[in-house]
C-alpha positions as CSV (number, residue, x, y, z in Angstrom):
1,M,29.7,12.4,-11.8
2,T,31.4,10.9,-8.7
3,L,28.0,10.8,-7.0
4,I,26.0,9.4,-9.9
5,F,28.0,6.2,-10.6
6,P,28.1,4.7,-7.1
7,V,24.4,5.6,-6.6
8,L,22.8,4.3,-9.8
9,L,25.1,1.4,-10.6
10,P,24.0,-0.8,-7.6
11,I,20.3,-0.1,-8.3
12,F,20.4,-0.9,-12.0
13,S,22.8,-3.9,-11.4
14,L,20.2,-5.5,-9.2
15,I,17.4,-4.8,-11.7
16,L,19.6,-6.4,-14.4
17,V,20.2,-9.4,-12.2
18,G,16.5,-10.0,-12.0
19,Y,16.0,-9.4,-15.7
20,L,18.7,-11.7,-16.8
21,Y,17.8,-14.5,-14.4
22,A,14.1,-14.4,-15.4
23,K,15.2,-14.5,-19.1
24,Y,16.8,-17.9,-18.6
25,R,14.8,-19.3,-15.8
26,H,11.1,-19.7,-15.2
27,V,10.5,-17.3,-12.3
28,N,7.3,-16.9,-10.3
29,M,7.6,-13.9,-8.1
30,E,4.1,-13.9,-6.8
31,T,4.9,-15.3,-3.4
32,A,8.0,-13.2,-3.0
33,N,6.1,-10.0,-4.0
34,R,3.3,-10.9,-1.6
35,M,5.8,-11.4,1.2
36,N,7.4,-8.1,0.4
37,M,4.1,-6.3,0.6
38,E,2.8,-8.1,3.7
39,I,5.9,-8.8,5.8
40,F,9.1,-7.0,4.7
41,I,7.8,-3.5,3.7
42,P,5.6,-3.4,6.9
43,A,8.8,-4.3,8.9
44,L,10.7,-1.5,7.1
45,L,8.0,1.0,7.9
46,I,7.8,0.1,11.6
47,D,11.6,0.1,11.8
48,A,11.9,3.6,10.1
49,L,9.0,5.2,11.9
50,S,9.9,3.9,15.4
51,K,13.5,5.1,15.5
52,Q,14.3,7.2,18.5
53,N,15.5,10.1,16.4
54,F,12.4,10.1,14.2
55,S,9.6,12.6,14.8
56,I,6.7,12.8,12.3
57,L,6.4,16.5,13.1
58,D,9.8,17.1,11.6
59,Y,8.5,15.8,8.3
60,Q,5.1,17.5,8.1
61,N,6.2,20.1,5.5
62,L,7.8,17.3,3.4
63,A,4.6,15.3,3.5
64,I,2.6,18.4,2.4
65,A,5.1,19.0,-0.4
66,G,4.9,15.3,-1.5
67,V,1.1,15.4,-1.6
68,F,1.3,18.6,-3.7
69,V,3.6,16.9,-6.2
70,V,1.4,13.9,-6.5
71,L,-1.8,15.8,-7.0
72,V,-0.5,18.6,-9.3
73,S,1.3,16.0,-11.5
74,G,-2.1,14.3,-11.8
75,I,-3.7,17.5,-12.9
76,L,-1.0,18.2,-15.5
77,A,-1.1,14.7,-16.8
78,W,-4.9,14.9,-17.1
79,L,-4.6,18.1,-19.1
80,F,-2.0,16.4,-21.3
81,A,-4.2,13.3,-21.8
82,K,-7.2,15.5,-22.7
83,A,-5.1,17.6,-25.2
84,F,-3.7,14.5,-27.0
85,K,-6.8,12.4,-26.6
86,L,-5.2,9.7,-24.4
87,S,-7.1,7.4,-22.1
88,V,-7.2,9.0,-18.6
89,P,-7.3,5.7,-16.7
90,M,-4.4,4.4,-18.8
91,F,-2.1,7.5,-18.7
92,V,-2.8,9.7,-15.6
93,P,-2.1,7.2,-12.8
94,A,1.2,6.2,-14.4
95,M,2.3,9.9,-14.4
96,M,1.1,10.5,-10.8
97,F,2.4,7.5,-9.0
98,N,6.1,6.8,-9.2
99,N,8.6,4.1,-8.1
100,S,9.0,5.6,-4.6
101,G,9.4,2.1,-3.3
102,N,11.5,0.1,-5.7
103,M,13.8,3.0,-6.6
104,G,13.1,5.8,-4.1
105,L,14.2,3.9,-1.0
106,P,17.5,2.6,-2.3
107,L,18.3,5.9,-4.0
108,A,17.8,7.7,-0.6
109,V,20.2,5.3,1.2
110,L,22.9,5.2,-1.6
111,A,22.9,8.9,-2.3
112,F,22.6,10.3,1.2
113,G,23.0,7.5,3.7
114,E,20.8,5.7,6.2
115,H,19.7,9.0,7.8
116,A,17.8,9.9,4.6
117,L,15.7,6.8,4.7
118,S,13.0,8.4,7.0
119,A,12.4,11.2,4.5
120,A,12.1,8.7,1.6
121,V,9.7,6.6,3.7
122,I,7.5,9.6,4.3
123,L,7.2,10.3,0.6
124,F,6.6,6.6,-0.1
125,L,3.7,6.7,2.4
126,C,2.2,9.8,0.7
127,E,2.4,8.3,-2.7
128,N,1.2,4.8,-1.6
129,L,-1.8,6.2,0.2
130,F,-3.0,8.2,-2.8
131,H,-2.2,5.3,-5.2
132,F,-4.5,2.9,-3.3
133,T,-7.3,5.6,-3.0
134,L,-7.3,8.2,-5.7
135,G,-5.4,5.9,-8.1
136,T,-7.9,3.1,-7.7
137,Y,-10.8,5.5,-8.2
138,I,-9.3,6.9,-11.5
139,I,-8.8,3.4,-12.8
140,N,-11.8,1.5,-11.4
141,G,-14.3,4.3,-10.5
142,R,-14.6,3.3,-6.8
143,I,-12.5,2.7,-3.7
144,S,-12.7,-0.2,-1.2
145,W,-11.9,1.5,2.1
146,W,-12.2,-1.8,4.0
147,N,-9.5,-3.4,1.8
148,L,-7.4,-0.3,2.3
149,L,-7.6,-0.6,6.1
150,K,-6.7,-4.3,6.0
151,M,-3.5,-3.7,4.1
152,P,-0.4,-4.7,6.2
153,V,1.4,-1.6,4.9
154,N,-1.2,0.7,6.4
155,I,-1.4,-1.3,9.6
156,A,2.4,-1.1,9.9
157,T,2.2,2.7,9.3
158,I,-0.3,3.1,12.1
159,I,1.9,1.0,14.5
160,G,5.0,2.9,13.5
161,L,3.5,6.3,13.9
162,S,1.9,5.3,17.2
163,I,5.3,4.3,18.5
164,S,6.8,7.5,17.3
165,F,4.1,9.7,19.0
166,T,4.3,7.9,22.3
167,A,8.2,7.7,22.2
168,W,8.0,4.1,23.2
169,Q,11.2,2.1,22.7
170,I,10.7,-1.3,21.2
171,P,12.5,-3.9,23.2
172,E,15.7,-5.1,21.5
173,L,14.5,-8.7,21.4
174,I,11.6,-7.6,19.2
175,H,13.4,-4.8,17.3
176,T,16.3,-6.9,16.0
177,P,14.2,-9.3,13.9
178,I,12.1,-6.4,12.6
179,T,15.3,-4.7,11.4
180,M,16.5,-7.9,9.8
181,L,13.2,-8.3,7.9
182,S,13.3,-4.7,6.8
183,Q,16.8,-5.2,5.2
184,I,15.3,-7.7,2.7
185,V,13.0,-5.0,1.1
186,I,15.3,-3.0,-1.1
187,P,17.3,-5.8,-2.9
188,L,14.1,-7.9,-3.3
189,M,12.2,-4.9,-4.8
190,L,15.0,-4.2,-7.3
191,V,15.3,-7.8,-8.4
192,S,11.6,-8.1,-8.7
193,L,11.4,-5.0,-10.9
194,G,14.0,-6.7,-13.2
195,V,11.9,-9.9,-13.3
196,R,8.7,-7.9,-14.1
197,M,10.4,-6.2,-17.1
198,T,10.7,-9.6,-18.8
199,Q,6.9,-10.1,-18.6
200,V,5.5,-7.2,-20.5
201,D,4.7,-6.5,-24.1
202,L,6.5,-3.6,-25.6
203,S,4.4,-3.4,-28.8
204,S,3.1,0.0,-27.6
205,W,6.6,1.5,-27.2
206,K,5.5,4.8,-28.6
207,I,3.1,5.6,-25.7
208,G,5.9,4.2,-23.4
209,L,8.3,6.8,-24.8
210,V,5.7,9.6,-24.4
211,G,5.1,8.5,-20.8
212,A,8.8,8.3,-20.0
213,L,9.3,11.9,-21.1
214,V,6.2,13.3,-19.6
215,C,6.4,11.6,-16.2
216,P,9.4,13.5,-14.7
217,I,8.3,16.8,-16.3
218,V,4.8,16.9,-14.7
219,S,6.3,16.0,-11.3
220,I,9.5,18.1,-11.3
221,I,7.6,21.3,-12.2
222,P,5.3,21.2,-9.1
223,A,8.3,20.1,-6.9
224,F,10.2,23.3,-7.7
225,I,7.1,25.4,-7.3
226,I,6.2,24.1,-3.9
227,L,9.8,24.6,-2.7
228,I,9.3,28.3,-3.3
229,F,6.5,28.4,-0.7
230,I,7.6,25.6,1.7
231,P,11.4,25.7,2.2
232,L,12.8,22.4,3.4
233,E,16.0,21.5,5.0
234,P,18.6,20.3,2.5
235,I,18.2,16.5,2.9
236,Q,14.4,16.8,2.6
237,R,14.6,19.1,-0.3
238,A,16.9,16.7,-2.1
239,Q,14.6,13.8,-1.3
240,L,11.6,15.7,-2.7
241,L,13.4,16.5,-6.0
242,L,14.6,12.8,-6.3
243,F,11.0,11.7,-5.6
244,A,9.7,14.0,-8.4
245,T,12.3,12.5,-10.9
246,L,11.4,8.8,-10.2
247,P,9.9,6.8,-13.1
248,P,6.3,5.2,-13.1
249,A,5.7,2.6,-10.4
250,V,5.4,-1.1,-11.3
251,L,2.2,-1.1,-9.3
252,N,0.6,0.9,-12.2
253,F,0.9,-2.1,-14.4
254,M,-0.4,-4.4,-11.8
255,F,-3.5,-2.2,-11.3
256,A,-4.0,-1.9,-15.1
257,E,-3.8,-5.6,-15.4
258,K,-6.2,-6.2,-12.5
259,Y,-8.9,-3.9,-13.8
260,Q,-8.1,-4.5,-17.5
261,K,-7.4,-0.8,-18.3
262,S,-4.9,-0.9,-21.2
263,P,-2.4,-3.1,-19.4
264,V,-0.1,-3.4,-22.5
265,E,0.2,0.4,-22.9
266,V,0.7,0.9,-19.1
267,A,3.4,-1.9,-19.1
268,S,5.2,-0.1,-21.9
269,I,5.1,3.2,-20.0
270,V,6.5,1.5,-16.9
271,V,9.3,-0.4,-18.6
272,V,10.4,2.4,-20.9
273,G,10.1,4.9,-18.1
274,N,12.2,2.9,-15.7
275,A,14.8,2.1,-18.5
276,L,15.2,5.8,-19.4
277,S,15.2,7.0,-15.8
278,V,18.9,6.3,-15.7
279,F,19.3,9.6,-17.7
280,T,16.8,11.7,-15.7
281,L,18.0,10.5,-12.4
282,S,21.6,11.1,-13.4
283,L,20.7,14.7,-14.3
284,M,18.9,15.2,-11.0
285,L,21.8,13.7,-9.0
286,L,24.2,15.9,-10.9
287,Y,22.1,19.0,-10.1
288,L,21.8,18.0,-6.4
289,G,25.5,17.4,-6.2
290,R,26.3,20.8,-7.5
291,A,23.7,22.5,-5.3
292,Q,25.3,21.1,-2.1
């Protein structure tokens, strides 16, 4: 319990700050969210991927395991949706694509320190890549590869990996402002999540509760399975299990709203899932604390 409280309290405190502020003030987060996606997160990726002690080859097994968790969770969610006659575009993406940005990155730092951020970033990249490709296809029936290539997040990933492969050291004059921009990401993500929670309709709370319970189950099962076949070093193993426990991503609601695929139901899944994740994440952190 000594690990759980200091890890989860700061995260949910910032979410609560965003929620309460938006309850009493008219808040338009569109510009802030756009800046996060187009400036601050790309800066974080370049900063994390270009560190001198970072080598992408050290994380190849983690990336494979992360992809396995995302894809198998989708298969299990699809089987569940078919069995209980739920809409696949509404239910499956929310089960596959979790909050690896808003919650995954701060969890990594608070639970295991700055040195765990690189592993969390790798899992975030895996989840993000499939969300904007396979996730878009499940919801909309097609993928815009050109729009995908133009995304600042993906451009920053290419830049960061190129720097990592070439072992080039960014001049301090350039690296310092990049680092400063990257430090905005985590608090802004959490406050933004709290604001978003005030803007959704919870009339479909039943499907929200179902999603909140199913989401960690369909991800944790493949995570433990893949760890049998791909043993990871302790910090990467812990990050994979935390990744599998994360609640549905807010981006699921944004996609559902954009393509008009049951946005009310998806919003309920996201909000209830994130609210109840305090319990699932506590259990996983307790397990990881005892396993160390």
